NUKE-597090 format. One record per residue: residue number from 1; residue in three letters; z, y, x of N, C-alpha, C in turn. Coordinates in nm, 3 decimals, always signed. Example, Ala and Ser with C-alpha at 12.3 -4.5 7.8 and 13.67 -1.06 7.14 Angstrom:
BEGIN
<1, "ALA", <+0.780, -0.569, +1.319>, <+0.780, -0.450, +1.230>, <+0.780, -0.330, +1.320>>
<2, "SER", <+0.708, -0.225, +1.285>, <+0.714, -0.106, +1.367>, <+0.787, +0.003, +1.290>>
//
This chain:
BEGIN
<1, "UNK", <+15.453, +18.319, -3.100>, <+15.580, +18.361, -3.043>, <+15.564, +18.493, -2.969>>
<2, "UNK", <+15.460, +18.503, -2.885>, <+15.440, +18.627, -2.808>, <+15.413, +18.745, -2.900>>
<3, "UNK", <+15.334, +18.723, -3.005>, <+15.301, +18.832, -3.098>, <+15.429, +18.882, -3.165>>
<4, "UNK", <+15.510, +18.790, -3.212>, <+15.634, +18.828, -3.278>, <+15.726, +18.903, -3.182>>
<5, "UNK", <+15.734, +18.855, -3.058>, <+15.819, +18.919, -2.958>, <+15.773, +19.062, -2.932>>
<6, "UNK", <+15.644, +19.082, -2.919>, <+15.594, +19.216, -2.890>, <+15.600, +19.309, -3.010>>
<7, "UNK", <+15.585, +19.256, -3.131>, <+15.601, +19.339, -3.251>, <+15.744, +19.388, -3.260>>
<8, "UNK", <+15.839, +19.298, -3.235>, <+15.980, +19.338, -3.238>, <+16.011, +19.436, -3.125>>
<9, "UNK", <+15.952, +19.414, -3.009>, <+15.974, +19.506, -2.896>, <+15.920, +19.645, -2.928>>
<10, "UNK", <+15.800, +19.653, -2.980>, <+15.740, +19.783, -3.014>, <+15.821, +19.852, -3.123>>
<11, "UNK", <+15.861, +19.777, -3.225>, <+15.942, +19.837, -3.332>, <+16.076, +19.886, -3.278>>
<12, "UNK", <+16.138, +19.809, -3.188>, <+16.266, +19.851, -3.129>, <+16.250, +19.976, -3.044>>
<13, "UNK", <+16.145, +19.980, -2.963>, <+16.122, +20.097, -2.879>, <+16.098, +20.221, -2.965>>
<14, "UNK", <+16.017, +20.208, -3.070>, <+15.990, +20.323, -3.157>, <+16.116, +20.367, -3.232>>
<15, "UNK", <+16.197, +20.271, -3.276>, <+16.323, +20.305, -3.343>, <+16.417, +20.377, -3.248>>
<16, "UNK", <+16.435, +20.322, -3.127>, <+16.524, +20.384, -3.030>, <+16.471, +20.521, -2.986>>
<17, "UNK", <+16.341, +20.535, -2.970>, <+16.282, +20.664, -2.934>, <+16.310, +20.767, -3.044>>
<18, "UNK", <+16.292, +20.726, -3.169>, <+16.318, +20.817, -3.281>, <+16.464, +20.859, -3.286>>
<19, "UNK", <+16.553, +20.762, -3.265>, <+16.695, +20.795, -3.266>, <+16.731, +20.888, -3.151>>
<20, "UNK", <+16.678, +20.860, -3.033>, <+16.711, +20.941, -2.915>, <+16.658, +21.083, -2.928>>
<21, "UNK", <+16.538, +21.098, -2.977>, <+16.475, +21.230, -2.977>, <+16.499, +21.310, -3.104>>
<22, "UNK", <+16.540, +21.244, -3.212>, <+16.559, +21.317, -3.338>, <+16.704, +21.309, -3.387>>
<23, "UNK", <+16.751, +21.190, -3.412>, <+16.882, +21.175, -3.475>, <+16.997, +21.220, -3.386>>
<24, "UNK", <+16.996, +21.179, -3.259>, <+17.107, +21.215, -3.171>, <+17.100, +21.360, -3.123>>
<25, "UNK", <+16.990, +21.425, -3.141>, <+16.981, +21.567, -3.106>, <+17.063, +21.652, -3.202>>
<26, "UNK", <+17.089, +21.599, -3.321>, <+17.170, +21.671, -3.420>, <+17.317, +21.674, -3.377>>
<27, "UNK", <+17.364, +21.564, -3.314>, <+17.504, +21.552, -3.273>, <+17.515, +21.531, -3.122>>
<28, "UNK", <+17.471, +21.626, -3.042>, <+17.481, +21.604, -2.897>, <+17.625, +21.622, -2.850>>
<29, "UNK", <+17.657, +21.560, -2.737>, <+17.783, +21.586, -2.669>, <+17.748, +21.678, -2.554>>
<30, "UNK", <+17.793, +21.801, -2.561>, <+17.752, +21.900, -2.462>, <+17.603, +21.926, -2.479>>
<31, "UNK", <+17.529, +21.907, -2.373>, <+17.384, +21.921, -2.378>, <+17.315, +21.786, -2.367>>
<32, "UNK", <+17.389, +21.680, -2.395>, <+17.339, +21.546, -2.365>, <+17.325, +21.461, -2.490>>
<33, "UNK", <+17.229, +21.372, -2.484>, <+17.210, +21.268, -2.585>, <+17.208, +21.134, -2.511>>
<34, "UNK", <+17.241, +21.026, -2.578>, <+17.239, +20.897, -2.509>, <+17.097, +20.855, -2.476>>
<35, "UNK", <+17.081, +20.789, -2.365>, <+16.950, +20.740, -2.321>, <+16.925, +20.603, -2.382>>
<36, "UNK", <+16.882, +20.602, -2.508>, <+16.857, +20.476, -2.577>, <+16.739, +20.401, -2.518>>
<37, "UNK", <+16.640, +20.473, -2.468>, <+16.525, +20.407, -2.407>, <+16.567, +20.336, -2.279>>
<38, "UNK", <+16.663, +20.391, -2.210>, <+16.717, +20.325, -2.092>, <+16.793, +20.198, -2.131>>
<39, "UNK", <+16.868, +20.204, -2.239>, <+16.943, +20.088, -2.286>, <+16.847, +19.975, -2.321>>
<40, "UNK", <+16.740, +20.005, -2.390>, <+16.646, +19.899, -2.430>, <+16.570, +19.846, -2.309>>
<41, "UNK", <+16.539, +19.931, -2.213>, <+16.469, +19.886, -2.092>, <+16.558, +19.792, -2.011>>
<42, "UNK", <+16.683, +19.830, -1.990>, <+16.777, +19.746, -1.916>, <+16.801, +19.615, -1.991>>
<43, "UNK", <+16.820, +19.623, -2.121>, <+16.848, +19.503, -2.201>, <+16.733, +19.405, -2.197>>
<44, "UNK", <+16.612, +19.452, -2.219>, <+16.497, +19.361, -2.217>, <+16.470, +19.309, -2.077>>
<45, "UNK", <+16.496, +19.389, -1.976>, <+16.482, +19.340, -1.840>, <+16.578, +19.226, -1.812>>
<46, "UNK", <+16.703, +19.242, -1.851>, <+16.802, +19.138, -1.829>, <+16.775, +19.013, -1.913>>
<47, "UNK", <+16.738, +19.033, -2.040>, <+16.719, +18.920, -2.130>, <+16.588, +18.845, -2.104>>
<48, "UNK", <+16.483, +18.918, -2.069>, <+16.350, +18.857, -2.065>, <+16.291, +18.843, -1.926>>
<49, "UNK", <+16.337, +18.919, -1.830>, <+16.285, +18.906, -1.695>, <+16.210, +19.029, -1.647>>
<50, "UNK", <+16.157, +19.020, -1.525>, <+16.094, +19.133, -1.458>, <+15.972, +19.187, -1.533>>
<51, "UNK", <+15.883, +19.099, -1.573>, <+15.758, +19.144, -1.635>, <+15.784, +19.221, -1.764>>
<52, "UNK", <+15.869, +19.167, -1.850>, <+15.901, +19.237, -1.974>, <+15.981, +19.364, -1.948>>
<53, "UNK", <+16.067, +19.362, -1.846>, <+16.141, +19.483, -1.810>, <+16.049, +19.594, -1.764>>
<54, "UNK", <+15.951, +19.558, -1.680>, <+15.855, +19.658, -1.632>, <+15.771, +19.713, -1.747>>
<55, "UNK", <+15.719, +19.624, -1.830>, <+15.633, +19.669, -1.942>, <+15.710, +19.754, -2.042>>
<56, "UNK", <+15.828, +19.709, -2.077>, <+15.910, +19.787, -2.172>, <+15.946, +19.922, -2.112>>
<57, "UNK", <+15.988, +19.922, -1.987>, <+16.022, +20.048, -1.921>, <+15.904, +20.141, -1.909>>
<58, "UNK", <+15.788, +20.087, -1.873>, <+15.669, +20.171, -1.860>, <+15.632, +20.235, -1.993>>
<59, "UNK", <+15.633, +20.158, -2.101>, <+15.596, +20.215, -2.230>, <+15.702, +20.309, -2.286>>
<60, "UNK", <+15.829, +20.282, -2.259>, <+15.934, +20.377, -2.299>, <+15.915, +20.510, -2.226>>
<61, "UNK", <+15.893, +20.502, -2.095>, <+15.873, +20.623, -2.016>, <+15.746, +20.696, -2.052>>
<62, "UNK", <+15.640, +20.621, -2.077>, <+15.513, +20.683, -2.115>, <+15.525, +20.755, -2.249>>
<63, "UNK", <+15.597, +20.696, -2.342>, <+15.621, +20.759, -2.471>, <+15.696, +20.891, -2.452>>
<64, "UNK", <+15.796, +20.890, -2.367>, <+15.872, +21.011, -2.338>, <+15.785, +21.115, -2.266>>
<65, "UNK", <+15.705, +21.070, -2.170>, <+15.616, +21.160, -2.097>, <+15.516, +21.228, -2.190>>
<66, "UNK", <+15.457, +21.153, -2.279>, <+15.354, +21.207, -2.369>, <+15.412, +21.316, -2.458>>
<67, "UNK", <+15.532, +21.296, -2.508>, <+15.589, +21.391, -2.602>, <+15.665, +21.507, -2.538>>
<68, "UNK", <+15.719, +21.490, -2.417>, <+15.809, +21.592, -2.366>, <+15.780, +21.646, -2.227>>
<69, "UNK", <+15.687, +21.590, -2.155>, <+15.664, +21.633, -2.017>, <+15.528, +21.699, -2.000>>
<70, "UNK", <+15.520, +21.788, -1.901>, <+15.392, +21.850, -1.866>, <+15.307, +21.758, -1.780>>
<71, "UNK", <+15.375, +21.676, -1.700>, <+15.303, +21.581, -1.616>, <+15.323, +21.440, -1.671>>
<72, "UNK", <+15.221, +21.361, -1.660>, <+15.225, +21.227, -1.717>, <+15.259, +21.125, -1.608>>
<73, "UNK", <+15.359, +21.043, -1.632>, <+15.387, +20.933, -1.542>, <+15.523, +20.933, -1.476>>
<74, "UNK", <+15.592, +21.046, -1.473>, <+15.722, +21.050, -1.405>, <+15.821, +20.954, -1.469>>
<75, "UNK", <+15.845, +20.971, -1.598>, <+15.940, +20.884, -1.666>, <+15.887, +20.742, -1.678>>
<76, "UNK", <+15.755, +20.726, -1.691>, <+15.698, +20.591, -1.698>, <+15.728, +20.512, -1.572>>
<77, "UNK", <+15.711, +20.574, -1.457>, <+15.741, +20.505, -1.331>, <+15.890, +20.483, -1.313>>
<78, "UNK", <+15.970, +20.581, -1.351>, <+16.115, +20.567, -1.336>, <+16.171, +20.456, -1.424>>
<79, "UNK", <+16.131, +20.454, -1.551>, <+16.175, +20.348, -1.641>, <+16.122, +20.212, -1.597>>
<80, "UNK", <+15.997, +20.206, -1.552>, <+15.940, +20.079, -1.507>, <+16.016, +20.024, -1.387>>
<81, "UNK", <+16.054, +20.112, -1.294>, <+16.132, +20.068, -1.178>, <+16.267, +20.013, -1.222>>
<82, "UNK", <+16.333, +20.082, -1.314>, <+16.462, +20.035, -1.364>, <+16.446, +19.901, -1.436>>
<83, "UNK", <+16.339, +19.887, -1.515>, <+16.312, +19.760, -1.581>, <+16.288, +19.647, -1.484>>
<84, "UNK", <+16.219, +19.678, -1.374>, <+16.194, +19.577, -1.271>, <+16.324, +19.532, -1.204>>
<85, "UNK", <+16.407, +19.627, -1.165>, <+16.532, +19.594, -1.097>, <+16.623, +19.513, -1.189>>
<86, "UNK", <+16.633, +19.554, -1.315>, <+16.718, +19.479, -1.409>, <+16.657, +19.344, -1.442>>
<87, "UNK", <+16.525, +19.335, -1.445>, <+16.459, +19.207, -1.468>, <+16.481, +19.111, -1.354>>
<88, "UNK", <+16.496, +19.165, -1.233>, <+16.523, +19.079, -1.117>, <+16.661, +19.014, -1.128>>
<89, "UNK", <+16.750, +19.076, -1.206>, <+16.884, +19.021, -1.227>, <+16.888, +18.925, -1.346>>
<90, "UNK", <+16.773, +18.889, -1.398>, <+16.764, +18.799, -1.513>, <+16.831, +18.664, -1.485>>
<91, "UNK", <+16.825, +18.616, -1.363>, <+16.887, +18.487, -1.330>, <+17.039, +18.492, -1.342>>
<92, "UNK", <+17.097, +18.611, -1.326>, <+17.242, +18.625, -1.337>, <+17.289, +18.645, -1.481>>
<93, "UNK", <+17.194, +18.668, -1.571>, <+17.225, +18.703, -1.710>, <+17.279, +18.582, -1.787>>
<94, "UNK", <+17.390, +18.604, -1.855>, <+17.445, +18.507, -1.949>, <+17.473, +18.581, -2.078>>
<95, "UNK", <+17.426, +18.527, -2.189>, <+17.437, +18.599, -2.315>, <+17.581, +18.617, -2.364>>
<96, "UNK", <+17.673, +18.534, -2.316>, <+17.811, +18.546, -2.361>, <+17.893, +18.645, -2.278>>
<97, "UNK", <+17.835, +18.702, -2.174>, <+17.906, +18.795, -2.086>, <+17.845, +18.934, -2.099>>
<98, "UNK", <+17.923, +19.030, -2.142>, <+17.872, +19.165, -2.164>, <+17.892, +19.255, -2.041>>
<99, "UNK", <+17.964, +19.206, -1.940>, <+17.993, +19.290, -1.823>, <+17.867, +19.325, -1.744>>
<100, "UNK", <+17.781, +19.228, -1.718>, <+17.659, +19.255, -1.641>, <+17.569, +19.357, -1.710>>
<101, "UNK", <+17.542, +19.344, -1.840>, <+17.459, +19.446, -1.905>, <+17.522, +19.585, -1.902>>
<102, "UNK", <+17.652, +19.594, -1.925>, <+17.715, +19.726, -1.925>, <+17.717, +19.788, -1.785>>
<103, "UNK", <+17.742, +19.708, -1.684>, <+17.737, +19.759, -1.547>, <+17.594, +19.799, -1.510>>
<104, "UNK", <+17.497, +19.718, -1.553>, <+17.357, +19.751, -1.526>, <+17.315, +19.880, -1.595>>
<105, "UNK", <+17.361, +19.900, -1.718>, <+17.329, +20.023, -1.791>, <+17.395, +20.142, -1.722>>
<106, "UNK", <+17.519, +20.127, -1.679>, <+17.591, +20.235, -1.611>, <+17.519, +20.273, -1.481>>
<107, "UNK", <+17.489, +20.175, -1.398>, <+17.423, +20.204, -1.270>, <+17.282, +20.260, -1.292>>
<108, "UNK", <+17.211, +20.208, -1.391>, <+17.078, +20.259, -1.421>, <+17.084, +20.403, -1.471>>
<109, "UNK", <+17.183, +20.433, -1.552>, <+17.200, +20.570, -1.602>, <+17.230, +20.667, -1.489>>
<110, "UNK", <+17.318, +20.628, -1.399>, <+17.349, +20.715, -1.284>, <+17.226, +20.735, -1.196>>
<111, "UNK", <+17.154, +20.627, -1.167>, <+17.032, +20.637, -1.089>, <+16.929, +20.725, -1.159>>
<112, "UNK", <+16.913, +20.705, -1.288>, <+16.819, +20.782, -1.369>, <+16.851, +20.931, -1.365>>
<113, "UNK", <+16.978, +20.965, -1.385>, <+17.019, +21.106, -1.384>, <+17.002, +21.169, -1.246>>
<114, "UNK", <+17.037, +21.096, -1.142>, <+17.023, +21.150, -1.006>, <+16.875, +21.169, -0.969>>
<115, "UNK", <+16.790, +21.077, -1.011>, <+16.646, +21.095, -0.987>, <+16.593, +21.216, -1.062>>
<116, "UNK", <+16.638, +21.231, -1.187>, <+16.596, +21.349, -1.264>, <+16.642, +21.477, -1.196>>
<117, "UNK", <+16.767, +21.478, -1.148>, <+16.817, +21.598, -1.081>, <+16.735, +21.628, -0.957>>
<118, "UNK", <+16.711, +21.527, -0.875>, <+16.639, +21.550, -0.750>, <+16.495, +21.592, -0.775>>
<119, "UNK", <+16.422, +21.516, -0.855>, <+16.279, +21.542, -0.872>, <+16.248, +21.657, -0.966>>
<120, "UNK", <+16.334, +21.685, -1.063>, <+16.305, +21.792, -1.158>, <+16.383, +21.920, -1.132>>
<121, "UNK", <+16.484, +21.915, -1.044>, <+16.562, +22.035, -1.015>, <+16.554, +22.074, -0.868>>
<122, "UNK", <+16.594, +21.984, -0.780>, <+16.602, +22.016, -0.637>, <+16.465, +22.053, -0.581>>
<123, "UNK", <+16.365, +21.977, -0.615>, <+16.231, +22.008, -0.563>, <+16.176, +22.139, -0.616>>
<124, "UNK", <+16.234, +22.189, -0.726>, <+16.192, +22.318, -0.780>, <+16.286, +22.431, -0.738>>
<125, "UNK", <+16.384, +22.399, -0.651>, <+16.470, +22.503, -0.596>, <+16.604, +22.520, -0.664>>
<126, "UNK", <+16.639, +22.438, -0.762>, <+16.767, +22.448, -0.830>, <+16.863, +22.348, -0.769>>
<127, "UNK", <+16.959, +22.397, -0.690>, <+17.051, +22.310, -0.618>, <+17.190, +22.305, -0.681>>
<128, "UNK", <+17.207, +22.348, -0.803>, <+17.338, +22.357, -0.867>, <+17.381, +22.220, -0.920>>
<129, "UNK", <+17.430, +22.134, -0.831>, <+17.470, +21.999, -0.870>, <+17.599, +22.001, -0.952>>
<130, "UNK", <+17.687, +22.094, -0.926>, <+17.813, +22.101, -1.001>, <+17.786, +22.123, -1.149>>
<131, "UNK", <+17.698, +22.215, -1.182>, <+17.660, +22.237, -1.322>, <+17.597, +22.110, -1.380>>
<132, "UNK", <+17.506, +22.050, -1.307>, <+17.436, +21.931, -1.354>, <+17.535, +21.817, -1.378>>
<133, "UNK", <+17.626, +21.795, -1.286>, <+17.723, +21.685, -1.300>, <+17.818, +21.711, -1.417>>
<134, "UNK", <+17.867, +21.833, -1.430>, <+17.964, +21.865, -1.534>, <+17.901, +21.870, -1.673>>
<135, "UNK", <+17.784, +21.930, -1.686>, <+17.726, +21.953, -1.818>, <+17.622, +21.849, -1.861>>
<136, "UNK", <+17.568, +21.773, -1.769>, <+17.463, +21.678, -1.807>, <+17.500, +21.535, -1.766>>
<137, "UNK", <+17.526, +21.512, -1.639>, <+17.547, +21.377, -1.587>, <+17.666, +21.306, -1.653>>
<138, "UNK", <+17.783, +21.364, -1.648>, <+17.902, +21.299, -1.702>, <+17.898, +21.281, -1.854>>
<139, "UNK", <+17.864, +21.385, -1.933>, <+17.858, +21.362, -2.078>, <+17.749, +21.262, -2.118>>
<140, "UNK", <+17.632, +21.271, -2.053>, <+17.523, +21.179, -2.088>, <+17.559, +21.036, -2.052>>
<141, "UNK", <+17.620, +21.016, -1.938>, <+17.660, +20.881, -1.897>, <+17.766, +20.826, -1.992>>
<142, "UNK", <+17.864, +20.906, -2.026>, <+17.969, +20.861, -2.118>, <+17.911, +20.829, -2.256>>
<143, "UNK", <+17.823, +20.916, -2.306>, <+17.763, +20.897, -2.437>, <+17.673, +20.772, -2.436>>
<144, "UNK", <+17.597, +20.753, -2.331>, <+17.511, +20.635, -2.321>, <+17.594, +20.507, -2.316>>
<145, "UNK", <+17.702, +20.508, -2.241>, <+17.787, +20.388, -2.233>, <+17.853, +20.359, -2.367>>
<146, "UNK", <+17.896, +20.461, -2.436>, <+17.958, +20.443, -2.567>, <+17.859, +20.382, -2.666>>
<147, "UNK", <+17.738, +20.433, -2.667>, <+17.636, +20.382, -2.758>, <+17.590, +20.242, -2.717>>
<148, "UNK", <+17.586, +20.215, -2.587>, <+17.540, +20.084, -2.541>, <+17.635, +19.971, -2.580>>
<149, "UNK", <+17.762, +20.002, -2.600>, <+17.858, +19.901, -2.645>, <+17.818, +19.847, -2.783>>
<150, "UNK", <+17.756, +19.930, -2.865>, <+17.708, +19.883, -2.995>, <+17.562, +19.842, -2.994>>
<151, "UNK", <+17.479, +19.911, -2.915>, <+17.336, +19.885, -2.917>, <+17.298, +19.756, -2.846>>
<152, "UNK", <+17.363, +19.726, -2.734>, <+17.328, +19.605, -2.660>, <+17.354, +19.478, -2.740>>
<153, "UNK", <+17.472, +19.461, -2.802>, <+17.491, +19.339, -2.884>, <+17.391, +19.329, -2.999>>
<154, "UNK", <+17.352, +19.442, -3.056>, <+17.251, +19.441, -3.161>, <+17.117, +19.389, -3.108>>
<155, "UNK", <+17.076, +19.437, -2.991>, <+16.952, +19.388, -2.930>, <+16.962, +19.239, -2.896>>
<156, "UNK", <+17.076, +19.196, -2.851>, <+17.097, +19.055, -2.817>, <+17.088, +18.967, -2.942>>
<157, "UNK", <+17.145, +19.012, -3.052>, <+17.139, +18.937, -3.178>, <+16.994, +18.927, -3.226>>
<158, "UNK", <+16.921, +19.038, -3.221>, <+16.780, +19.035, -3.262>, <+16.702, +18.940, -3.172>>
<159, "UNK", <+16.728, +18.944, -3.044>, <+16.657, +18.858, -2.949>, <+16.686, +18.710, -2.977>>
<160, "UNK", <+16.811, +18.676, -3.001>, <+16.847, +18.536, -3.023>, <+16.804, +18.485, -3.159>>
<161, "UNK", <+16.826, +18.563, -3.262>, <+16.804, +18.513, -3.398>, <+16.660, +18.523, -3.444>>
<162, "UNK", <+16.587, +18.622, -3.398>, <+16.450, +18.640, -3.447>, <+16.348, +18.593, -3.344>>
<163, "UNK", <+16.358, +18.641, -3.222>, <+16.257, +18.610, -3.120>, <+16.273, +18.467, -3.070>>
<164, "UNK", <+16.390, +18.428, -3.026>, <+16.410, +18.296, -2.967>, <+16.421, +18.184, -3.070>>
<165, "UNK", <+16.449, +18.217, -3.193>, <+16.464, +18.115, -3.297>, <+16.335, +18.038, -3.318>>
<166, "UNK", <+16.225, +18.108, -3.327>, <+16.097, +18.042, -3.346>, <+16.064, +17.953, -3.226>>
<167, "UNK", <+16.097, +18.000, -3.106>, <+16.072, +17.921, -2.985>, <+16.155, +17.793, -2.987>>
<168, "UNK", <+16.279, +17.803, -3.031>, <+16.366, +17.685, -3.038>, <+16.312, +17.586, -3.139>>
<169, "UNK", <+16.265, +17.636, -3.255>, <+16.208, +17.547, -3.356>, <+16.087, +17.472, -3.301>>
<170, "UNK", <+15.997, +17.544, -3.235>, <+15.877, +17.481, -3.180>, <+15.915, +17.380, -3.073>>
<171, "UNK", <+16.013, +17.413, -2.992>, <+16.056, +17.322, -2.886>, <+16.116, +17.194, -2.946>>
<172, "UNK", <+16.198, +17.208, -3.052>, <+16.257, +17.091, -3.117>, <+16.150, +17.005, -3.181>>
<173, "UNK", <+16.052, +17.069, -3.246>, <+15.942, +16.994, -3.307>, <+15.862, +16.921, -3.200>>
<174, "UNK", <+15.839, +16.986, -3.087>, <+15.764, +16.924, -2.978>, <+15.841, +16.807, -2.919>>
<175, "UNK", <+15.973, +16.819, -2.910>, <+16.053, +16.709, -2.856>, <+16.051, +16.590, -2.950>>
<176, "UNK", <+16.049, +16.616, -3.079>, <+16.043, +16.507, -3.175>, <+15.915, +16.429, -3.164>>
<177, "UNK", <+15.806, +16.496, -3.135>, <+15.677, +16.431, -3.120>, <+15.675, +16.345, -2.995>>
<178, "UNK", <+15.726, +16.397, -2.884>, <+15.724, +16.320, -2.759>, <+15.820, +16.202, -2.767>>
<179, "UNK", <+15.929, +16.216, -2.840>, <+16.022, +16.103, -2.854>, <+15.960, +15.990, -2.936>>
<180, "UNK", <+15.877, +16.024, -3.034>, <+15.815, +15.924, -3.119>, <+15.708, +15.845, -3.042>>
<181, "UNK", <+15.646, +15.908, -2.943>, <+15.542, +15.840, -2.868>, <+15.606, +15.746, -2.770>>
//
């Protein structure tokens, strides 16, 4: 079960990374692309809990750091923190309610963008928040929310039908054995 879950997680992260960095760069809205790695980090944190949220976020951020940053670890720590916070809300998660995931993605996106602005712009002397909000924050948040309406249910279906299905089968088989004894 764990092997299958992690294979699907790695494949999902690589697919979302490829879409975010290659496919959506062809059709950006303004200067923004949707944060698909953020969507998968928030989704896995909510669906699976803190540990999986942290690990997924860390590897999503590390992948982004390796390919696009001069310093290693900024995005890894940021995504891991977001995965941890969303994983802490795992107890509130219900698969039939889409409001919590969408609100979590929205708040995570805003936090993510504001951290990027502060740590990558303000600390380097660029204080132009109006430009950042108009050209990056608002279009990226809108684009991420639009994509998350389709991406989150897809991740939920994969989680329920592929990952959890095997667990349910094993649990049912185990219950049949204990009932016979």
